[in-house]
C-alpha positions, 0 to 999 in steps of 0.5 A: 325772391331773396338773393344769395351770396354764392361766392366761390370758396364759401357756403352760400348764405342769405344776403342782407335782411331777407325778412324770412322766418327761421323755418323758411330760411332753413327750407331755403338753405335745404333747397340750396344744399339739395341743389348742390348735391344734385350738381355733384351727384349726391342723393340722400339715398346714397348717404350711408353711415358705416359702423363708425358713424362715417359717411363717404367711405367709398368716395375714392371710387368716383371717377378722377379721384384715383389714378386709372391704374389704382387697382393694378397698383394695389394688386402689385403691392399685395403680391409683393407683400411677404407671407407668414410675417405675422401670426393672427390672434383674437379680434380686438376691434372692428371697423367699417371695412376691417377687423383688427386682431392681435398678432405676433411677429415671431422673428421680433418676438413682438405683439402687434395689431393686425388689420384685415378686410371684413368678410363682406368687404373683400372686393377690390375697391375695399381692399384698395381703400385699406391699402391706401390707408396703410400707405398713408399711415406708413408715410406719416411717421409721427409720435401721434400717429399709429406706426405701420410696421409691415404690409403682409398677406394671407393668400390674396388678403392684405394684412396691415401690421401696426403697433398695438396700443394698450389704451382707450378711445378718447370718446370713452374718456370724454364721456366720463365726468372725472379724469385720471389723477395728475401728479401727486394724486391730485385730480387733474383739471378736466378741461385742461386735460382734454385740451391737452389731448386735443393739442396732441392731436393737433401735432399729428394733424399738422404733421400730416398737413406738412405731408399734404394729407388731410384726415377729414374724419377727426373725432374723439372716436378716432383718437386713442389714449395709451396707458401712459398718456400717449395720444394717437390719431387713428383711421385714415380711411377717408384721408386724401391728399391736397396740392401738387406734391401729393403722391399719385396713388393718394386720393385727390381731395380736390376731386371729391364730390361726395359728403365725407366725414362724420355728421356732427363734426363736418365743415360746410365744405364737407357737408356740401361735398365740395372737395375743391374747397378742402384744405388744412382749414377743413381739418381745423374745423373738425378740431374746433368741433372736437373742442366744442364737444369738450366744453359742451358735452355734445356734437357741434351739429345735432339732429337726424342725418340730413338735418345734421348735414344741413346744420353743417352746411349752414355753418351756424356758430354755437353760442356759449354761456358765462361758464365757458371762458370767453377766450376759449369760446373765441378760439372755437368760434374762429376754428369753426367759422363757415368761412375758411379764410377766417379759420386758423391757417393751420392746425399748429396755429389752432394748437398754439391758441389753445396752449396760450389759453391754458397759460392765460387760464392759469395766470387768470386763476392766480390773478383772481386768487390774488385779487381776493387777497388784495381785498383783504389787504385793503380791509386790514389797512382800513382796520389799522388806520381806524383802530391803530396798529395791532400786532395780530393785524400787522402780522396778518397784513404782512403774511397776506401781502407776501402771499398776494405779491407772490400770486400776482408775480407768478401770474405775470411769469406765466403770462407776461401780458396779463394786464389784470395781474399787472394792475393788481400788483401795482395797486398792492405795491402802491399800498405797500409803498405808502404804508412803508413810507408812513412807518419809515421803512425805507427798505420795504418801500424801496423794494416795493417801488422797484417791483412796481410794474408802473410806479407813479411820480408821486410814489417815487417822490414819497420814497425820495422824501423818506430817504431825505428824512431818514438821511437827516435823522441819521445825521442828527443821530450821528451828531448826538452819538458823537456828542455823547462820545465827546462827553463820555468820561469812560471813553479812552479811560485805559489810555488816560491811565497809561498816559498818567503812568507815563507822565508821572514817570517822565516828570520824575526822571526829567526833574531829577535829571535837571537837578543832578545836572545842576549840582554836578555843574554839568549844566548849571541852572541859569535863566536861559536854561529855565526857558530852554527847559520850558520850551523843551517840555512844551515841545515834547508835550506837543509831539506827544499830542500831535503824533502819539495820542491825538486820537484819544487825547482830543476825542473827548471833552474831558481829555481836551479839558485836561490837555488845555489845563496842562497847556495852561500850566506850561504857559503860566510856568513860562510867564513866571520864568520870564518874570524871574529872568526880567527881575534877575531873581535867582533861577533856583528860586524861580524853579521853586516858585513854579511849584505854586503853579503846579499846585494851582494846576491841580486845582484847574484839573479839578475844576475842568476835568474831575472834581475828585482831583481837589485832594491833590492840592494838599498833597502838593504842599510839602513839595511847595514848602520844601522847594521854597525852603530849599531852592537849591533842590527845587527840581528834586522837590518838583519831581515829587509832585509829578510822582504823587499826582500821576499815581493819584490819577492812576488810582482814580481812573483805574479799571473798576473804580468810580467812573463818574468824572465831573467838572465844576459844572457837574 
């Protein structure tokens, strides 16, 4: 004899391997269910399916489900209801116990929906059930639950005045292949569209649970979708309260001993009629059954009534193929688990799981798209490695990298926990870093490395090596640029021209002034004066170099050569005058002899700075001869050398002139 695991709080199941065939197991489960029904007073003959496919509408009439004075409470409510608050219109729908008409509230000028008892359902129990449905709806003020405006009456017949919804039953929409267009006229994703509707239902159900109300008959037929996408949970006719905080007038779910709900969706505890096991997890099961219908197109439990109830009682889990996303399949399987402890603890938890799936799904779709692009990147990389860099390949590579990077990053923004996107982004960025390092593109390499989700030490070393190499190349380039600048004859040409003008004018004035001072016996020319003249001239030159023209006089090789040549002239002149002083030669003759040094200086400038200066040497001969023949006017003759030389240099280095300045080595 097989043993059964008959723990309280769960549907009984075969314990261990019984060795029974599937047919025998079903028979045994049927026997167990029949036994449970017998204990609760349920017989198949009493299982009546109403017009909306629901069984157990009259469960509340059982002893103990309602308070003893329930009928009196209902009668008092009807008597207190106002008459004539609504004008009835045409019939727009029919339910198991009532008829729904259009109505008009004259004082508010508002069109409403009005529910009244069916002709054959005007007994006290039916009216009481309708009133309780109205009271439950009136206590559940939520955007996803149809608002109850008013309880009115027509004679002794109650009229439930509620919001009129312009829309369609969700079951009708679910039966269609396509869904309405989304934003921008693009057809909405069918799966996401219906899961979004289901999440709206979850919000309303979770709110009802917070008010200690169980719906117990959740299905697409009992959900209305408005013209603007509003979602409303309807038909709270078999709803029951749970917990100690439920109102006294509300049916007590724990006292239910009947099969209640719609076959095809029922949880194991509903199929058994085990109200003591009802709770929010019962509605979670129904929500999971709706999710199953969304992805499969059929109810969770199928077959004739008793077989369908037996399937619910067994709690057999569905099996899904590869066309159902594994994450969604896992969510549904948990929601419809036969063990209430395994199911989601609340409708909100189930909704959050669906919301996470949609988020993950969008992220995964982007990841799949980016992964395909990554394959293309790797192909392009292989092509460029084998055949060399081609402009079209490079352009395609760059565009594909940009597109792939964005897709992976967007996938991670949507779902930061998407490891596939993180791994794909890392692969792509590693490739980008390597190729950028090969191309010497530090900016691209550093940017890709900074975006890499898990950069390796090797990648970091590659970028650091590139930085070091480029830094060295930059230093070499700077050195070459500086070297080129030092040898550029055109650099500071304008300053040299100005300095030549200034030097020529200063030379002329200086020597003319010394000659005049000598002739006027103001400062007679002596050996001491000659040395003082040499020292003052050198000091003036040093001051000019140190404080006025250092930036450009020492910036180029040509300028430095010119400065050194002039310093050489000062040294040679000083040595000449020291010799003149030492031999006690006439100072005037020493001044005349200095012209030979100046003429030689022109030759030095030609050798060291610009070979075109050679022509200055013959120009200095008149001054040299004149000073030699007329030593008393040596300084006047010397002034001509500066004037002729400075003017000639200005003409050579003028703007637009030949700028090819060459030394003796050029």
